[in-house]
Biopython code that builds the backbone (N, CA, C, O; Angstrom):
import numpy as np
from Bio.PDB.StructureBuilder import StructureBuilder

atoms = [
    (1, "CYS", "N", (17.552, 11.075, -0.092)),
    (1, "CYS", "CA", (18.661, 10.443, -0.597)),
    (1, "CYS", "C", (18.555, 9.034, -1.004)),
    (1, "CYS", "O", (18.070, 8.211, -0.228)),
    (2, "TYR", "N", (18.970, 8.712, -2.149)),
    (2, "TYR", "CA", (18.670, 7.314, -2.654)),
    (2, "TYR", "C", (19.924, 6.499, -2.832)),
    (2, "TYR", "O", (20.024, 5.743, -3.798)),
    (3, "ASN", "N", (20.832, 6.615, -1.988)),
    (3, "ASN", "CA", (21.994, 5.894, -1.988)),
    (3, "ASN", "C", (22.147, 4.677, -1.279)),
    (3, "ASN", "O", (23.197, 4.035, -1.293)),
    (4, "ILE", "N", (21.036, 4.312, -0.603)),
    (4, "ILE", "CA", (20.843, 3.000, 0.147)),
    (4, "ILE", "C", (20.211, 2.038, -0.875)),
    (4, "ILE", "O", (19.420, 2.468, -1.715)),
    (5, "PRO", "N", (20.556, 0.729, -0.807)),
    (5, "PRO", "CA", (20.149, -0.128, -1.837)),
    (5, "PRO", "C", (18.486, -0.139, -1.716)),
    (5, "PRO", "O", (17.920, 0.138, -0.659)),
    (6, "PHE", "N", (17.845, -0.462, -2.825)),
    (6, "PHE", "CA", (16.254, -0.409, -2.892)),
    (6, "PHE", "C", (15.783, -1.697, -2.018)),
    (6, "PHE", "O", (16.374, -2.766, -2.173)),
    (7, "SER", "N", (14.818, -1.588, -1.191)),
    (7, "SER", "CA", (13.925, -2.529, -0.604)),
    (7, "SER", "C", (12.513, -2.109, -0.360)),
    (7, "SER", "O", (12.210, -0.928, -0.185)),
    (8, "ILE", "N", (11.725, -3.007, -0.353)),
    (8, "ILE", "CA", (10.204, -2.759, -0.256)),
    (8, "ILE", "C", (9.546, -3.663, 0.495)),
    (8, "ILE", "O", (9.674, -4.854, 0.211)),
    (9, "GLU", "N", (8.735, -3.269, 1.572)),
    (9, "GLU", "CA", (8.121, -4.059, 2.439)),
    (9, "GLU", "C", (6.530, -3.712, 2.294)),
    (9, "GLU", "O", (6.006, -2.613, 2.480)),
    (10, "ILE", "N", (5.940, -4.854, 1.939)),
    (10, "ILE", "CA", (4.292, -4.682, 1.851)),
    (10, "ILE", "C", (3.621, -5.634, 2.893)),
    (10, "ILE", "O", (3.770, -6.855, 2.841)),
    (11, "PRO", "N", (2.926, -5.043, 3.774)),
    (11, "PRO", "CA", (2.181, -5.943, 4.671)),
    (11, "PRO", "C", (1.223, -6.966, 4.171)),
    (11, "PRO", "O", (0.917, -6.797, 2.991)),
    (12, "ASN", "N", (0.692, -7.944, 4.739)),
    (12, "ASN", "CA", (-0.269, -8.760, 4.181)),
    (12, "ASN", "C", (-1.411, -8.725, 5.037)),
    (12, "ASN", "O", (-2.330, -9.474, 4.707)),
    (13, "SER", "N", (-1.588, -7.932, 6.201)),
    (13, "SER", "CA", (-2.659, -7.780, 6.865)),
    (13, "SER", "C", (-2.444, -6.649, 7.752)),
    (13, "SER", "O", (-1.318, -6.270, 8.075)),
    (14, "PHE", "N", (-3.710, -6.022, 8.210)),
    (14, "PHE", "CA", (-3.639, -5.073, 9.086)),
    (14, "PHE", "C", (-4.817, -4.943, 9.925)),
    (14, "PHE", "O", (-5.789, -5.614, 9.578)),
    (15, "THR", "N", (-4.921, -4.248, 10.912)),
    (15, "THR", "CA", (-6.053, -4.169, 11.916)),
    (15, "THR", "C", (-6.552, -2.887, 12.210)),
    (15, "THR", "O", (-6.261, -2.413, 13.308)),
    (16, "PRO", "N", (-7.353, -2.141, 11.317)),
    (16, "PRO", "CA", (-7.647, -0.863, 11.680)),
    (16, "PRO", "C", (-8.831, -0.862, 12.800)),
    (16, "PRO", "O", (-10.023, -0.814, 12.495)),
    (17, "ASN", "N", (-8.368, -0.920, 14.068)),
    (17, "ASN", "CA", (-9.340, -1.049, 15.149)),
    (17, "ASN", "C", (-9.162, 0.144, 16.138)),
    (17, "ASN", "O", (-9.803, 0.222, 17.186)),
    (18, "PHE", "N", (-8.151, 1.165, 15.687)),
    (18, "PHE", "CA", (-7.713, 2.478, 16.411)),
    (18, "PHE", "C", (-7.117, 2.001, 17.739)),
    (18, "PHE", "O", (-7.411, 2.679, 18.723)),
    (19, "ASP", "N", (-6.359, 0.983, 17.907)),
    (19, "ASP", "CA", (-5.588, 0.693, 19.220)),
    (19, "ASP", "C", (-4.232, 1.228, 19.025)),
    (19, "ASP", "O", (-3.427, 1.070, 19.942)),
    (20, "GLU", "N", (-3.834, 1.905, 17.844)),
    (20, "GLU", "CA", (-2.539, 2.433, 17.496)),
    (20, "GLU", "C", (-1.579, 1.468, 17.242)),
    (20, "GLU", "O", (-0.401, 1.806, 17.356)),
    (21, "ASN", "N", (-1.882, 0.193, 16.879)),
    (21, "ASN", "CA", (-1.136, -0.951, 16.531)),
    (21, "ASN", "C", (-1.581, -1.551, 15.255)),
    (21, "ASN", "O", (-2.697, -2.057, 15.137)),
    (22, "ASN", "N", (-0.572, -1.490, 14.144)),
    (22, "ASN", "CA", (-0.885, -1.925, 12.841)),
    (22, "ASN", "C", (-2.434, -1.520, 12.291)),
    (22, "ASN", "O", (-3.245, -2.287, 11.770)),
    (23, "ASP", "N", (-2.601, 0.018, 12.587)),
    (23, "ASP", "CA", (-3.918, 0.431, 12.115)),
    (23, "ASP", "C", (-3.974, 0.768, 10.620)),
    (23, "ASP", "O", (-5.039, 1.116, 10.110)),
    (24, "GLU", "N", (-2.823, 0.669, 9.902)),
    (24, "GLU", "CA", (-2.975, 1.172, 8.622)),
    (24, "GLU", "C", (-2.138, 0.220, 7.748)),
    (24, "GLU", "O", (-1.168, -0.435, 8.130)),
    (25, "PHE", "N", (-2.667, 0.248, 6.523)),
    (25, "PHE", "CA", (-1.817, -0.503, 5.461)),
    (25, "PHE", "C", (-0.832, 0.580, 4.763)),
    (25, "PHE", "O", (-1.209, 1.441, 3.968)),
    (26, "LEU", "N", (0.408, 0.393, 5.176)),
    (26, "LEU", "CA", (1.461, 1.375, 4.692)),
    (26, "LEU", "C", (2.693, 0.430, 4.110)),
    (26, "LEU", "O", (3.114, -0.587, 4.663)),
    (27, "VAL", "N", (3.128, 0.945, 2.986)),
    (27, "VAL", "CA", (4.242, 0.327, 2.365)),
    (27, "VAL", "C", (5.486, 0.872, 2.900)),
    (27, "VAL", "O", (5.516, 2.091, 3.071)),
    (28, "SER", "N", (6.593, 0.131, 3.214)),
    (28, "SER", "CA", (7.819, 0.971, 3.666)),
    (28, "SER", "C", (8.927, 0.178, 3.140)),
    (28, "SER", "O", (8.726, -0.898, 2.576)),
    (29, "GLY", "N", (10.142, 0.698, 3.314)),
    (29, "GLY", "CA", (11.513, 0.343, 2.661)),
    (29, "GLY", "C", (12.329, 1.390, 2.449)),
    (29, "GLY", "O", (12.254, 2.383, 3.173)),
    (30, "THR", "N", (13.166, 1.310, 1.485)),
    (30, "THR", "CA", (14.284, 2.288, 1.243)),
    (30, "THR", "C", (14.306, 2.508, -0.247)),
    (30, "THR", "O", (13.849, 1.659, -1.012)),
    (31, "SER", "N", (14.802, 3.572, -0.639)),
    (31, "SER", "CA", (15.046, 4.114, -2.028)),
    (31, "SER", "C", (13.992, 3.676, -3.158)),
    (31, "SER", "O", (14.234, 2.956, -4.126)),
    (32, "PHE", "N", (12.736, 4.289, -2.809)),
    (32, "PHE", "CA", (11.658, 4.114, -3.668)),
    (32, "PHE", "C", (10.661, 5.208, -3.417)),
    (32, "PHE", "O", (10.608, 5.733, -2.305)),
    (33, "GLU", "N", (9.881, 5.573, -4.379)),
    (33, "GLU", "CA", (8.628, 6.328, -4.315)),
    (33, "GLU", "C", (7.539, 5.834, -4.864)),
    (33, "GLU", "O", (7.629, 5.252, -5.946)),
    (34, "ILE", "N", (6.442, 5.963, -4.282)),
    (34, "ILE", "CA", (5.321, 5.343, -4.618)),
    (34, "ILE", "C", (4.754, 6.056, -5.806)),
    (34, "ILE", "O", (4.800, 7.282, -5.704)),
    (35, "VAL", "N", (4.216, 5.569, -6.942)),
    (35, "VAL", "CA", (3.539, 6.422, -8.093)),
    (35, "VAL", "C", (2.165, 6.391, -7.696)),
    (35, "VAL", "O", (1.585, 7.477, -7.689)),
    (36, "PHE", "N", (1.539, 5.390, -7.371)),
    (36, "PHE", "CA", (0.114, 5.216, -6.873)),
    (36, "PHE", "C", (-0.011, 3.836, -6.312)),
    (36, "PHE", "O", (0.819, 2.952, -6.523)),
    (37, "ILE", "N", (-1.163, 3.686, -5.537)),
    (37, "ILE", "CA", (-1.666, 2.586, -4.822)),
    (37, "ILE", "C", (-3.174, 2.541, -5.017)),
    (37, "ILE", "O", (-3.941, 3.480, -4.803)),
    (38, "LYS", "N", (-3.472, 1.424, -5.416)),
    (38, "LYS", "CA", (-4.975, 1.179, -5.416)),
    (38, "LYS", "C", (-5.452, -0.319, -4.655)),
    (38, "LYS", "O", (-4.868, -1.402, -4.688)),
    (39, "ILE", "N", (-6.559, 0.008, -4.061)),
    (39, "ILE", "CA", (-7.194, -1.219, -3.195)),
    (39, "ILE", "C", (-8.332, -1.445, -3.928)),
    (39, "ILE", "O", (-9.058, -0.548, -4.357)),
    (40, "PHE", "N", (-8.527, -2.777, -4.104)),
    (40, "PHE", "CA", (-10.031, -3.396, -4.739)),
    (40, "PHE", "C", (-10.570, -4.187, -3.712)),
    (40, "PHE", "O", (-9.940, -4.741, -2.811)),
    (41, "ASN", "N", (-11.918, -4.202, -3.933)),
    (41, "ASN", "CA", (-12.764, -5.231, -3.108)),
    (41, "ASN", "C", (-12.737, -6.633, -4.059)),
    (41, "ASN", "O", (-12.085, -6.719, -5.099)),
    (42, "ARG", "N", (-13.402, -7.489, -3.612)),
    (42, "ARG", "CA", (-13.643, -8.719, -4.280)),
    (42, "ARG", "C", (-14.356, -8.794, -5.417)),
    (42, "ARG", "O", (-14.379, -9.841, -6.065)),
    (43, "TRP", "N", (-15.063, -7.632, -5.821)),
    (43, "TRP", "CA", (-15.841, -7.539, -7.038)),
    (43, "TRP", "C", (-14.987, -6.585, -8.055)),
    (43, "TRP", "O", (-15.425, -6.191, -9.136)),
    (44, "GLY", "N", (-13.754, -6.293, -7.550)),
    (44, "GLY", "CA", (-12.851, -5.383, -8.544)),
    (44, "GLY", "C", (-13.196, -3.980, -8.599)),
    (44, "GLY", "O", (-12.784, -3.299, -9.539)),
    (45, "GLN", "N", (-13.883, -3.500, -7.720)),
    (45, "GLN", "CA", (-14.180, -2.091, -7.499)),
    (45, "GLN", "C", (-13.065, -1.476, -6.636)),
    (45, "GLN", "O", (-12.641, -1.976, -5.593)),
    (46, "ILE", "N", (-12.643, -0.331, -7.196)),
    (46, "ILE", "CA", (-11.487, 0.538, -6.365)),
    (46, "ILE", "C", (-12.298, 1.162, -5.109)),
    (46, "ILE", "O", (-13.383, 1.738, -5.192)),
    (47, "ILE", "N", (-11.641, 0.956, -4.072)),
    (47, "ILE", "CA", (-12.373, 1.258, -2.905)),
    (47, "ILE", "C", (-11.260, 2.501, -2.238)),
    (47, "ILE", "O", (-11.644, 3.371, -1.456)),
    (48, "PHE", "N", (-10.067, 2.386, -2.650)),
    (48, "PHE", "CA", (-9.013, 3.272, -2.222)),
    (48, "PHE", "C", (-7.932, 3.477, -3.102)),
    (48, "PHE", "O", (-7.372, 2.483, -3.562)),
    (49, "SER", "N", (-7.523, 4.679, -3.430)),
    (49, "SER", "CA", (-6.569, 4.971, -4.258)),
    (49, "SER", "C", (-5.671, 6.305, -3.773)),
    (49, "SER", "O", (-6.144, 7.207, -3.081)),
    (50, "ALA", "N", (-4.560, 6.274, -4.166)),
    (50, "ALA", "CA", (-3.560, 7.531, -3.778)),
    (50, "ALA", "C", (-2.501, 7.651, -4.673)),
    (50, "ALA", "O", (-2.059, 6.627, -5.195)),
    (51, "ALA", "N", (-2.045, 8.690, -4.922)),
    (51, "ALA", "CA", (-1.194, 8.937, -5.846)),
    (51, "ALA", "C", (0.431, 9.059, -5.110)),
    (51, "ALA", "O", (1.386, 9.594, -5.674)),
    (52, "ASN", "N", (0.461, 8.568, -4.033)),
    (52, "ASN", "CA", (1.706, 8.585, -3.265)),
    (52, "ASN", "C", (1.568, 7.559, -2.198)),
    (52, "ASN", "O", (0.761, 6.644, -2.362)),
    (53, "ASN", "N", (2.308, 7.637, -1.087)),
    (53, "ASN", "CA", (2.398, 6.678, -0.070)),
    (53, "ASN", "C", (1.484, 7.003, 1.119)),
    (53, "ASN", "O", (1.939, 6.867, 2.254)),
    (54, "LEU", "N", (0.235, 7.419, 0.934)),
    (54, "LEU", "CA", (-0.642, 7.635, 1.897)),
    (54, "LEU", "C", (-1.170, 6.304, 2.402)),
    (54, "LEU", "O", (-1.506, 5.435, 1.597)),
    (55, "PRO", "N", (-1.249, 6.133, 3.647)),
    (55, "PRO", "CA", (-1.856, 4.868, 4.240)),
    (55, "PRO", "C", (-3.282, 4.654, 3.998)),
    (55, "PRO", "O", (-4.058, 5.603, 3.890)),
    (56, "TRP", "N", (-3.674, 3.343, 3.902)),
    (56, "TRP", "CA", (-5.074, 3.056, 4.028)),
    (56, "TRP", "C", (-5.514, 2.823, 5.314)),
    (56, "TRP", "O", (-4.906, 1.929, 5.901)),
    (57, "ASP", "N", (-6.470, 3.420, 5.964)),
    (57, "ASP", "CA", (-7.110, 3.119, 7.173)),
    (57, "ASP", "C", (-8.098, 2.240, 7.311)),
    (57, "ASP", "O", (-8.707, 2.110, 8.372)),
    (58, "GLY", "N", (-8.374, 1.480, 6.128)),
    (58, "GLY", "CA", (-9.536, 0.658, 6.133)),
    (58, "GLY", "C", (-10.855, 1.255, 5.940)),
    (58, "GLY", "O", (-11.852, 0.699, 6.402)),
    (59, "ARG", "N", (-10.935, 2.460, 5.225)),
    (59, "ARG", "CA", (-12.254, 3.043, 5.175)),
    (59, "ARG", "C", (-12.481, 3.160, 3.578)),
    (59, "ARG", "O", (-11.571, 3.261, 2.755)),
    (60, "LEU", "N", (-13.657, 3.134, 3.338)),
    (60, "LEU", "CA", (-14.272, 3.368, 1.824)),
    (60, "LEU", "C", (-14.088, 4.718, 1.508)),
    (60, "LEU", "O", (-13.728, 5.450, 2.430)),
    (61, "SER", "N", (-14.275, 5.247, 0.291)),
    (61, "SER", "CA", (-14.218, 6.531, -0.065)),
    (61, "SER", "C", (-15.375, 7.374, 0.466)),
    (61, "SER", "O", (-15.354, 8.603, 0.533)),
    (62, "SER", "N", (-16.399, 6.579, 0.842)),
    (62, "SER", "CA", (-17.633, 7.321, 1.508)),
    (62, "SER", "C", (-17.201, 7.547, 2.982)),
    (62, "SER", "O", (-17.946, 8.258, 3.656)),
    (63, "GLY", "N", (-16.323, 7.139, 3.444)),
    (63, "GLY", "CA", (-15.697, 7.393, 5.081)),
    (63, "GLY", "C", (-16.282, 6.201, 5.962)),
    (63, "GLY", "O", (-16.023, 6.045, 7.155)),
    (64, "GLU", "N", (-17.034, 5.459, 5.265)),
    (64, "GLU", "CA", (-17.516, 4.007, 6.070)),
    (64, "GLU", "C", (-16.431, 3.085, 6.173)),
    (64, "GLU", "O", (-15.640, 2.988, 5.235)),
    (65, "GLN", "N", (-16.291, 2.320, 7.320)),
    (65, "GLN", "CA", (-15.466, 1.228, 7.426)),
    (65, "GLN", "C", (-15.581, 0.184, 6.607)),
    (65, "GLN", "O", (-16.702, -0.296, 6.440)),
    (66, "SER", "N", (-14.489, -0.351, 5.963)),
    (66, "SER", "CA", (-14.650, -1.548, 5.000)),
    (66, "SER", "C", (-14.866, -2.753, 5.968)),
    (66, "SER", "O", (-14.369, -2.880, 7.087)),
    (67, "PRO", "N", (-15.673, -3.582, 5.345)),
    (67, "PRO", "CA", (-15.722, -4.814, 6.166)),
    (67, "PRO", "C", (-14.412, -5.649, 6.218)),
    (67, "PRO", "O", (-13.462, -5.450, 5.461)),
    (68, "GLU", "N", (-14.455, -6.642, 7.226)),
    (68, "GLU", "CA", (-13.344, -7.615, 7.444)),
    (68, "GLU", "C", (-13.232, -8.361, 6.177)),
    (68, "GLU", "O", (-14.275, -8.634, 5.584)),
    (69, "GLY", "N", (-12.203, -8.688, 5.736)),
    (69, "GLY", "CA", (-11.960, -9.535, 4.622)),
    (69, "GLY", "C", (-10.665, -9.501, 3.787)),
    (69, "GLY", "O", (-9.641, -9.131, 4.361)),
    (70, "THR", "N", (-10.617, -9.812, 2.629)),
    (70, "THR", "CA", (-9.396, -10.029, 1.827)),
    (70, "THR", "C", (-9.458, -8.934, 0.788)),
    (70, "THR", "O", (-10.437, -8.989, 0.043)),
    (71, "TYR", "N", (-8.747, -8.121, 0.631)),
    (71, "TYR", "CA", (-8.565, -7.124, -0.667)),
    (71, "TYR", "C", (-7.422, -7.274, -1.563)),
    (71, "TYR", "O", (-6.365, -7.752, -1.149)),
    (72, "TYR", "N", (-7.568, -6.915, -2.691)),
    (72, "TYR", "CA", (-6.417, -6.977, -3.883)),
    (72, "TYR", "C", (-5.689, -5.535, -3.820)),
    (72, "TYR", "O", (-6.319, -4.506, -3.573)),
    (73, "TYR", "N", (-4.494, -5.559, -4.033)),
    (73, "TYR", "CA", (-3.887, -4.060, -4.246)),
    (73, "TYR", "C", (-3.126, -4.255, -5.578)),
    (73, "TYR", "O", (-2.936, -5.328, -6.151)),
    (74, "THR", "N", (-2.742, -3.076, -5.952)),
    (74, "THR", "CA", (-1.663, -2.818, -7.013)),
    (74, "THR", "C", (-0.797, -1.557, -6.612)),
    (74, "THR", "O", (-1.298, -0.486, -6.271)),
    (75, "ILE", "N", (0.391, -1.777, -6.682)),
    (75, "ILE", "CA", (1.340, -0.542, -6.370)),
    (75, "ILE", "C", (2.332, -0.305, -7.319)),
    (75, "ILE", "O", (3.266, -1.080, -7.524)),
    (76, "GLU", "N", (2.129, 0.888, -7.982)),
    (76, "GLU", "CA", (3.315, 1.212, -8.922)),
    (76, "GLU", "C", (4.362, 2.140, -8.199)),
    (76, "GLU", "O", (4.014, 3.121, -7.542)),
    (77, "TYR", "N", (5.623, 1.767, -8.365)),
    (77, "TYR", "CA", (6.713, 2.685, -7.656)),
    (77, "TYR", "C", (7.987, 2.667, -8.593)),
    (77, "TYR", "O", (8.095, 1.983, -9.611)),
    (78, "LYS", "N", (8.872, 3.477, -8.110)),
    (78, "LYS", "CA", (10.076, 3.941, -8.871)),
    (78, "LYS", "C", (11.086, 3.429, -7.789)),
    (78, "LYS", "O", (11.186, 3.986, -6.696)),
    (79, "ALA", "N", (11.842, 2.321, -8.157)),
    (79, "ALA", "CA", (12.993, 1.891, -7.419)),
    (79, "ALA", "C", (14.206, 2.468, -7.858)),
    (79, "ALA", "O", (14.651, 2.182, -8.969)),
    (80, "PHE", "N", (14.886, 3.384, -6.971)),
    (80, "PHE", "CA", (15.851, 4.039, -7.225)),
    (80, "PHE", "C", (17.230, 3.257, -7.215)),
    (80, "PHE", "O", (17.389, 2.443, -6.304)),
    (81, "GLN", "N", (18.096, 3.406, -8.013)),
    (81, "GLN", "CA", (19.392, 2.620, -8.024)),
    (81, "GLN", "C", (20.578, 3.567, -7.529)),
    (81, "GLN", "O", (20.647, 4.777, -7.743)),
    (82, "PRO", "N", (21.476, 2.807, -6.845)),
    (82, "PRO", "CA", (22.620, 3.615, -6.106)),
    (82, "PRO", "C", (23.529, 4.290, -7.328)),
    (82, "PRO", "O", (24.059, 5.390, -7.173)),
    (83, "THR", "N", (23.636, 3.639, -8.369)),
    (83, "THR", "CA", (24.354, 4.061, -9.437)),
    (83, "THR", "C", (23.598, 5.242, -10.324)),
    (83, "THR", "O", (24.112, 5.639, -11.370)),
    (84, "GLY", "N", (22.491, 5.711, -9.894)),
    (84, "GLY", "CA", (21.711, 6.458, -10.527)),
    (84, "GLY", "C", (20.403, 6.146, -11.352)),
    (84, "GLY", "O", (20.334, 5.034, -11.875)),
    (85, "GLY", "N", (19.480, 6.934, -11.494)),
    (85, "GLY", "CA", (18.394, 6.604, -12.373)),
    (85, "GLY", "C", (17.334, 5.539, -11.257)),
    (85, "GLY", "O", (17.486, 5.228, -10.076)),
    (86, "PHE", "N", (16.351, 5.225, -12.173)),
    (86, "PHE", "CA", (15.320, 4.362, -11.314)),
    (86, "PHE", "C", (14.620, 3.315, -12.241)),
    (86, "PHE", "O", (14.601, 3.501, -13.458)),
    (87, "VAL", "N", (14.103, 2.328, -11.728)),
    (87, "VAL", "CA", (13.337, 1.273, -12.421)),
    (87, "VAL", "C", (11.810, 1.354, -11.943)),
    (87, "VAL", "O", (11.471, 1.201, -10.769)),
    (88, "LYS", "N", (10.957, 1.606, -12.974)),
    (88, "LYS", "CA", (9.625, 1.413, -12.592)),
    (88, "LYS", "C", (9.095, 0.220, -12.571)),
    (88, "LYS", "O", (9.182, -0.533, -13.541)),
    (89, "GLU", "N", (8.446, -0.118, -11.403)),
    (89, "GLU", "CA", (7.871, -1.581, -11.154)),
    (89, "GLU", "C", (6.489, -1.449, -10.682)),
    (89, "GLU", "O", (5.992, -0.399, -10.276)),
    (90, "GLU", "N", (5.858, -2.672, -10.769)),
    (90, "GLU", "CA", (4.448, -2.899, -10.040)),
    (90, "GLU", "C", (4.440, -3.972, -9.263)),
    (90, "GLU", "O", (5.087, -4.961, -9.609)),
    (91, "LYS", "N", (3.808, -3.967, -8.240)),
    (91, "LYS", "CA", (3.592, -5.259, -7.423)),
    (91, "LYS", "C", (2.002, -5.463, -7.154)),
    (91, "LYS", "O", (1.292, -4.479, -6.942)),
    (92, "THR", "N", (1.577, -6.520, -7.167)),
    (92, "THR", "CA", (0.178, -6.915, -6.919)),
    (92, "THR", "C", (0.033, -7.835, -5.687)),
    (92, "THR", "O", (0.975, -8.539, -5.324)),
    (93, "GLY", "N", (-0.981, -7.824, -5.143)),
    (93, "GLY", "CA", (-1.035, -9.046, -4.063)),
    (93, "GLY", "C", (-2.421, -8.791, -3.405)),
    (93, "GLY", "O", (-3.266, -8.020, -3.859)),
    (94, "ILE", "N", (-2.546, -9.537, -2.278)),
    (94, "ILE", "CA", (-3.668, -9.337, -1.382)),
    (94, "ILE", "C", (-3.462, -8.853, -0.029)),
    (94, "ILE", "O", (-2.401, -9.199, 0.491)),
    (95, "ILE", "N", (-4.216, -8.156, 0.624)),
    (95, "ILE", "CA", (-3.976, -7.716, 1.860)),
    (95, "ILE", "C", (-5.370, -8.310, 2.715)),
    (95, "ILE", "O", (-6.434, -8.422, 2.106)),
    (96, "SER", "N", (-5.277, -8.630, 3.984)),
    (96, "SER", "CA", (-6.330, -9.315, 4.717)),
    (96, "SER", "C", (-6.451, -7.987, 5.840)),
    (96, "SER", "O", (-5.533, -7.512, 6.509)),
    (97, "LEU", "N", (-7.862, -7.572, 5.806)),
    (97, "LEU", "CA", (-8.296, -6.665, 6.868)),
    (97, "LEU", "C", (-8.977, -7.396, 8.056)),
    (97, "LEU", "O", (-9.911, -8.164, 7.825)),
    (98, "PHE", "N", (-8.573, -7.196, 9.222)),
    (98, "PHE", "CA", (-9.138, -7.822, 10.529)),
    (98, "PHE", "C", (-9.621, -6.665, 11.419)),
    (98, "PHE", "O", (-8.940, -5.646, 11.538)),
    (99, "ARG", "N", (-10.628, -6.805, 11.951)),
    (99, "ARG", "CA", (-11.313, -5.858, 12.990)),
    (99, "ARG", "C", (-11.224, -6.353, 14.234)),
    (99, "ARG", "O", (-11.711, -5.736, 15.180)),
]
sb = StructureBuilder()
sb.init_structure("model")
sb.init_model(0)
sb.init_chain("A")
sb.init_seg("    ")
for serial, (resi, resn, name, xyz) in enumerate(atoms, 1):
    if name == "N":
        sb.init_residue(resn, " ", resi, " ")
    sb.init_atom(name, np.array(xyz, "f"), 0.0, 1.0, " ", f" {name:<3s}", serial, name[0])
structure = sb.get_structure()
């Protein structure tokens, strides 16, 4: 149901150390759907991508743990409006991974 005003919360850091506290990079909020998420390393290589709001657990596509550091993200999403319809938007930023 998308009758609640749109809001989106994108964390700026996470700690995938398996202590069940802040272990994943996960976008939250109300009245939106993720179209895709891409995470890039400092050389511009895509190290994670998902076509929905799957959380990133700090692993590379090979399954290895990503090193501690700063990563860049792009998130494309649909922001649903209470009056009907949606607005397609994109956010970019950085995420810090701490172990």
